[in-house]
N, C-alpha and C positions, 0 to 999 in steps of 0.2 A: 709022825713027823717032828715031834717036841724032844722027841729024845735023842733022835741022831742030832738036834740041833744042840742038846748040851754035851754030847758025847764030841762032836768037832770043836764047841767051843774050848772045852776040856784039856782036848788035845793038843790045836792051836795055840792055848797056852802053855800049857806043861813044853811043847817043842821051843816055845819061844823063851821061857824061863833055861831052857837048857843047854840049849846054844849061845844066847848072851851068858852066862854063868863060865862055856869054857873058852867064847873067844875075848870077852872082856879082857883076861890077863894079857892075852895075846899083841891086843892091840896095845895095851898099857906100856908092855917092854916096848916095843916098835917105835912108839911115839916120844919113848922115854923116860913117861912119866911115872913116878916112884911107886910101888905095889903096897909099901908098907910105910910105919911112919923110920921103922930102925933105916930105910935106905935114901931118905929124905936126911938124918941128921939132927942136930940140936935143934932145939926152936931157935932157938937165939938167929939160927941163919934162912931161916925160913920166913920170919916175922920179925926185924931188927927192931928193936927200940922198945916193941910190944911186951916181951917177959920180962918182969925185972925181979 
């Protein structure tokens, strides 16, 4: 019984990580959130007055 619980736990965690890894970039693109720093532009445009 314990072995089955361990296997199911690893399967659920592995499945969750894979699904999240595949869907997060799609959701970020759909909402317009930049995926990389280069898509954001210069730091001054992100946080004006902070970078000196």
